[in-house]
FILUM-734692 format. One record per atom (N, C-alpha, C, O): x negated, y negated, z negated; residue in three letters; residue number from 1; atom name. Coordinates in Angstrom, 3 decimals. Last residue first. Example, Ala and Ser with C-alpha at 12.3 -4.5 7.8 and 13.67 -1.06 7.14 Angstrom:
! FILUM-734692
[vexke [-12.850; 2.250; -7.080]; SER; 2; N] [vexke [-13.670; 1.060; -7.140]; SER; 2; CA] [vexke [-12.900; -0.030; -7.870]; SER; 2; C] [vexke [-13.409; -1.138; -8.039]; SER; 2; O] [vexke [-13.190; 5.690; -7.800]; ALA; 1; N] [vexke [-12.300; 4.500; -7.800]; ALA; 1; CA] [vexke [-13.200; 3.300; -7.800]; ALA; 1; C] [vexke [-14.236; 3.319; -8.465]; ALA; 1; O] 
***
This chain:
! FILUM-734692
[vexke [-67.950; -158.433; -106.217]; ARG; 52; N] [vexke [-68.044; -159.847; -105.822]; ARG; 52; CA] [vexke [-67.812; -160.725; -107.027]; ARG; 52; C] [vexke [-67.848; -161.950; -106.914]; ARG; 52; O] [vexke [-68.221; -156.058; -107.589]; LYS; 51; N] [vexke [-68.667; -156.114; -106.202]; LYS; 51; CA] [vexke [-68.855; -157.568; -105.751]; LYS; 51; C] [vexke [-69.784; -157.891; -105.010]; LYS; 51; O] [vexke [-69.516; -155.870; -110.930]; ARG; 50; N] [vexke [-68.481; -156.228; -109.964]; ARG; 50; CA] [vexke [-69.056; -156.317; -108.570]; ARG; 50; C] [vexke [-70.236; -156.616; -108.389]; ARG; 50; O] [vexke [-70.986; -153.059; -112.602]; GLN; 49; N] [vexke [-71.108; -154.368; -111.992]; GLN; 49; CA] [vexke [-70.004; -154.613; -110.976]; GLN; 49; C] [vexke [-69.597; -153.705; -110.252]; GLN; 49; O] [vexke [-68.910; -150.639; -113.632]; GLY; 48; N] [vexke [-70.026; -151.455; -114.103]; GLY; 48; CA] [vexke [-69.995; -152.806; -113.435]; GLY; 48; C] [vexke [-69.090; -153.606; -113.670]; GLY; 48; O] [vexke [-68.319; -147.705; -111.658]; GLN; 47; N] [vexke [-67.943; -148.646; -112.703]; GLN; 47; CA] [vexke [-69.164; -149.442; -113.133]; GLN; 47; C] [vexke [-70.300; -148.982; -113.016]; GLN; 47; O] [vexke [-67.911; -147.185; -108.253]; VAL; 46; N] [vexke [-68.832; -147.105; -109.383]; VAL; 46; CA] [vexke [-68.421; -148.139; -110.414]; VAL; 46; C] [vexke [-68.202; -149.305; -110.087]; VAL; 46; O] [vexke [-64.837; -145.835; -107.108]; LEU; 45; N] [vexke [-65.791; -146.936; -107.149]; LEU; 45; CA] [vexke [-66.677; -146.774; -108.381]; LEU; 45; C] [vexke [-66.234; -146.282; -109.419]; LEU; 45; O] [vexke [-64.361; -142.553; -105.833]; LYS; 44; N] [vexke [-64.192; -143.525; -106.907]; LYS; 44; CA] [vexke [-65.261; -144.610; -106.807]; LYS; 44; C] [vexke [-66.416; -144.347; -106.472]; LYS; 44; O] [vexke [-62.933; -141.698; -102.741]; SER; 43; N] [vexke [-64.137; -141.723; -103.575]; SER; 43; CA] [vexke [-63.995; -142.834; -104.596]; SER; 43; C] [vexke [-63.556; -143.936; -104.264]; SER; 43; O] [vexke [-60.114; -139.855; -102.176]; VAL; 42; N] [vexke [-60.601; -141.217; -102.334]; VAL; 42; CA] [vexke [-61.815; -141.172; -103.238]; VAL; 42; C] [vexke [-61.746; -140.673; -104.361]; VAL; 42; O] [vexke [-59.654; -137.322; -99.772]; LYS; 41; N] [vexke [-59.940; -137.680; -101.151]; LYS; 41; CA] [vexke [-60.531; -139.091; -101.191]; LYS; 41; C] [vexke [-61.344; -139.462; -100.345]; LYS; 41; O] [vexke [-56.997; -136.617; -97.640]; LYS; 40; N] [vexke [-58.321; -137.208; -97.766]; LYS; 40; CA] [vexke [-58.525; -137.640; -99.207]; LYS; 40; C] [vexke [-57.644; -138.265; -99.796]; LYS; 40; O] [vexke [-55.225; -133.507; -98.123]; LYS; 39; N] [vexke [-55.290; -134.969; -98.072]; LYS; 39; CA] [vexke [-56.723; -135.446; -98.218]; LYS; 39; C] [vexke [-57.556; -134.780; -98.833]; LYS; 39; O] [vexke [-55.060; -130.843; -98.554]; MET; 38; N] [vexke [-55.559; -131.253; -97.249]; MET; 38; CA] [vexke [-55.727; -132.773; -97.131]; MET; 38; C] [vexke [-56.300; -133.265; -96.159]; MET; 38; O] [vexke [-53.901; -130.476; -100.978]; SER; 37; N] [vexke [-55.295; -130.077; -100.854]; SER; 37; CA] [vexke [-55.914; -130.551; -99.546]; SER; 37; C] [vexke [-57.135; -130.653; -99.430]; SER; 37; O] [vexke [-51.240; -131.499; -100.406]; GLY; 36; N] [vexke [-52.121; -132.061; -101.435]; GLY; 36; CA] [vexke [-53.586; -131.738; -101.244]; GLY; 36; C] [vexke [-54.433; -132.626; -101.336]; GLY; 36; O] [vexke [-50.728; -131.613; -96.837]; ARG; 35; N] [vexke [-50.403; -131.145; -98.177]; ARG; 35; CA] [vexke [-51.458; -131.681; -99.140]; ARG; 35; C] [vexke [-52.459; -132.256; -98.712]; ARG; 35; O] [vexke [-49.912; -134.112; -94.446]; ALA; 34; N] [vexke [-50.899; -133.249; -95.089]; ALA; 34; CA] [vexke [-50.407; -132.837; -96.462]; ALA; 34; C] [vexke [-49.754; -133.611; -97.162]; ALA; 34; O] [vexke [-47.839; -134.339; -91.702]; VAL; 33; N] [vexke [-47.928; -134.587; -93.142]; VAL; 33; CA] [vexke [-48.886; -133.587; -93.785]; VAL; 33; C] [vexke [-48.697; -132.374; -93.683]; VAL; 33; O] [vexke [-47.441; -133.708; -89.057]; GLY; 32; N] [vexke [-48.464; -134.705; -89.386]; GLY; 32; CA] [vexke [-48.677; -134.918; -90.870]; GLY; 32; C] [vexke [-49.613; -135.617; -91.260]; GLY; 32; O] [vexke [-45.309; -131.858; -89.030]; ALA; 31; N] [vexke [-46.643; -131.433; -88.599]; ALA; 31; CA] [vexke [-47.737; -132.400; -89.052]; ALA; 31; C] [vexke [-48.839; -131.970; -89.394]; ALA; 31; O] [vexke [-43.176; -131.728; -91.940]; ALA; 30; N] [vexke [-43.543; -132.276; -90.638]; ALA; 30; CA] [vexke [-44.992; -131.946; -90.315]; ALA; 30; C] [vexke [-45.811; -131.773; -91.218]; ALA; 30; O] [vexke [-41.964; -128.773; -93.449]; ARG; 29; N] [vexke [-42.794; -129.966; -93.558]; ARG; 29; CA] [vexke [-43.204; -130.417; -92.162]; ARG; 29; C] [vexke [-43.537; -129.597; -91.307]; ARG; 29; O] [vexke [-38.566; -127.781; -92.962]; LYS; 28; N] [vexke [-40.000; -127.523; -92.859]; LYS; 28; CA] [vexke [-40.748; -128.847; -92.953]; LYS; 28; C] [vexke [-40.229; -129.900; -92.582]; LYS; 28; O] [vexke [-35.971; -128.229; -95.400]; ALA; 27; N] [vexke [-36.527; -128.484; -94.073]; ALA; 27; CA] [vexke [-38.026; -128.210; -94.093]; ALA; 27; C] [vexke [-38.680; -128.386; -95.122]; ALA; 27; O] [vexke [-34.441; -125.630; -97.343]; LYS; 26; N] [vexke [-35.246; -126.857; -97.248]; LYS; 26; CA] [vexke [-35.817; -126.988; -95.849]; LYS; 26; C] [vexke [-36.112; -125.991; -95.190]; LYS; 26; O] [vexke [-31.089; -124.447; -97.121]; PRO; 25; N] [vexke [-32.530; -124.239; -96.951]; PRO; 25; CA] [vexke [-33.270; -125.564; -96.761]; PRO; 25; C] [vexke [-32.780; -126.484; -96.105]; PRO; 25; O] [vexke [-28.762; -125.227; -99.753]; ALA; 24; N] [vexke [-29.127; -125.291; -98.342]; ALA; 24; CA] [vexke [-30.625; -125.107; -98.200]; ALA; 24; C] [vexke [-31.378; -125.559; -99.063]; ALA; 24; O] [vexke [-27.935; -122.888; -102.382]; ALA; 23; N] [vexke [-28.490; -124.156; -101.899]; ALA; 23; CA] [vexke [-28.866; -124.073; -100.431]; ALA; 23; C] [vexke [-29.236; -123.015; -99.923]; ALA; 23; O] [vexke [-27.318; -120.284; -103.129]; LYS; 22; N] [vexke [-26.253; -121.135; -102.600]; LYS; 22; CA] [vexke [-26.796; -122.392; -101.921]; LYS; 22; C] [vexke [-26.181; -122.906; -100.987]; LYS; 22; O] [vexke [-29.693; -119.350; -104.187]; LYS; 21; N] [vexke [-29.145; -118.673; -103.019]; LYS; 21; CA] [vexke [-28.113; -119.552; -102.317]; LYS; 21; C] [vexke [-28.031; -119.575; -101.089]; LYS; 21; O] [vexke [-29.945; -120.961; -106.391]; ARG; 20; N] [vexke [-30.960; -121.054; -105.343]; ARG; 20; CA] [vexke [-30.448; -120.447; -104.049]; ARG; 20; C] [vexke [-30.723; -120.949; -102.959]; ARG; 20; O] [vexke [-27.838; -120.105; -107.926]; SER; 19; N] [vexke [-27.787; -121.471; -107.413]; SER; 19; CA] [vexke [-28.803; -121.665; -106.290]; SER; 19; C] [vexke [-28.567; -122.429; -105.355]; SER; 19; O] [vexke [-28.733; -117.512; -108.513]; ALA; 18; N] [vexke [-27.474; -117.693; -107.793]; ALA; 18; CA] [vexke [-27.413; -119.085; -107.166]; ALA; 18; C] [vexke [-26.991; -119.236; -106.019]; ALA; 18; O] [vexke [-31.026; -118.044; -110.003]; ARG; 17; N] [vexke [-31.134; -117.315; -108.739]; ARG; 17; CA] [vexke [-29.900; -117.531; -107.879]; ARG; 17; C] [vexke [-30.002; -117.710; -106.666]; ARG; 17; O] [vexke [-29.864; -119.316; -112.237]; LYS; 16; N] [vexke [-30.810; -120.033; -111.377]; LYS; 16; CA] [vexke [-30.927; -119.378; -110.010]; LYS; 16; C] [vexke [-30.929; -120.057; -108.983]; LYS; 16; O] [vexke [-28.339; -117.257; -113.324]; ALA; 15; N] [vexke [-27.686; -118.498; -112.887]; ALA; 15; CA] [vexke [-28.581; -119.269; -111.926]; ALA; 15; C] [vexke [-28.112; -119.809; -110.924]; ALA; 15; O] [vexke [-30.328; -115.421; -113.982]; ALA; 14; N] [vexke [-29.290; -115.046; -113.024]; ALA; 14; CA] [vexke [-28.609; -116.289; -112.458]; ALA; 14; C] [vexke [-28.337; -116.366; -111.260]; ALA; 14; O] [vexke [-31.718; -116.857; -115.947]; LYS; 13; N] [vexke [-32.390; -116.457; -114.710]; LYS; 13; CA] [vexke [-31.381; -116.151; -113.613]; LYS; 13; C] [vexke [-31.549; -116.562; -112.465]; LYS; 13; O] [vexke [-29.746; -116.995; -117.919]; ARG; 12; N] [vexke [-30.258; -118.234; -117.319]; ARG; 12; CA] [vexke [-30.932; -117.935; -115.981]; ARG; 12; C] [vexke [-30.745; -118.662; -115.006]; ARG; 12; O] [vexke [-29.505; -114.319; -118.619]; GLU; 11; N] [vexke [-28.348; -115.024; -118.051]; GLU; 11; CA] [vexke [-28.787; -116.291; -117.319]; GLU; 11; C] [vexke [-28.274; -116.618; -116.249]; GLU; 11; O] [vexke [-32.011; -113.890; -119.712]; VAL; 10; N] [vexke [-31.573; -113.106; -118.548]; VAL; 10; CA] [vexke [-30.422; -113.801; -117.831]; VAL; 10; C] [vexke [-30.376; -113.861; -116.603]; VAL; 10; O] [vexke [-32.028; -115.703; -121.921]; LYS; 9; N] [vexke [-33.020; -115.801; -120.844]; LYS; 9; CA] [vexke [-32.555; -115.100; -119.571]; LYS; 9; C] [vexke [-32.687; -115.647; -118.476]; LYS; 9; O] [vexke [-29.437; -117.475; -123.420]; ASP; 8; N] [vexke [-29.931; -116.150; -123.050]; ASP; 8; CA] [vexke [-30.825; -116.241; -121.815]; ASP; 8; C] [vexke [-30.425; -116.791; -120.789]; ASP; 8; O] [vexke [-28.545; -120.141; -123.489]; LYS; 7; N] [vexke [-29.597; -119.709; -124.414]; LYS; 7; CA] [vexke [-30.236; -118.385; -123.991]; LYS; 7; C] [vexke [-31.437; -118.189; -124.179]; LYS; 7; O] [vexke [-27.643; -122.779; -121.525]; ILE; 6; N] [vexke [-27.673; -121.317; -121.554]; ILE; 6; CA] [vexke [-28.852; -120.861; -122.411]; ILE; 6; C] [vexke [-30.007; -121.154; -122.103]; ILE; 6; O] [vexke [-28.136; -125.493; -121.510]; THR; 5; N] [vexke [-27.078; -125.013; -122.397]; THR; 5; CA] [vexke [-27.078; -123.491; -122.516]; THR; 5; C] [vexke [-26.569; -122.956; -123.500]; THR; 5; O] [vexke [-30.072; -125.931; -119.589]; LYS; 4; N] [vexke [-30.433; -126.125; -120.994]; LYS; 4; CA] [vexke [-29.398; -125.534; -121.942]; LYS; 4; C] [vexke [-29.735; -125.119; -123.051]; LYS; 4; O] [vexke [-29.995; -125.846; -116.873]; THR; 3; N] [vexke [-29.685; -124.598; -117.588]; THR; 3; CA] [vexke [-30.021; -124.708; -119.067]; THR; 3; C] [vexke [-30.232; -123.693; -119.732]; THR; 3; O] [vexke [-29.185; -127.664; -114.119]; ASN; 2; N] [vexke [-29.466; -127.808; -115.542]; ASN; 2; CA] [vexke [-29.037; -126.546; -116.281]; ASN; 2; C] [vexke [-27.852; -126.213; -116.312]; ASN; 2; O] [vexke [-30.766; -127.586; -111.000]; MET; 1; N] [vexke [-29.701; -127.060; -111.828]; MET; 1; CA] [vexke [-30.100; -127.159; -113.294]; MET; 1; C] [vexke [-31.211; -126.787; -113.670]; MET; 1; O] 
***
């Protein structure tokens, strides 16, 4: 929701809450999908000499 035109902070908050209430509920995350912290970390290649 774009609230850039609303200057009053309290009014903007109310508008956001109302739109959140109206929105359809988000689907649950699939079982196989890892969240950011659970993802495998990629080890960085050593900089400097080329591998080949």
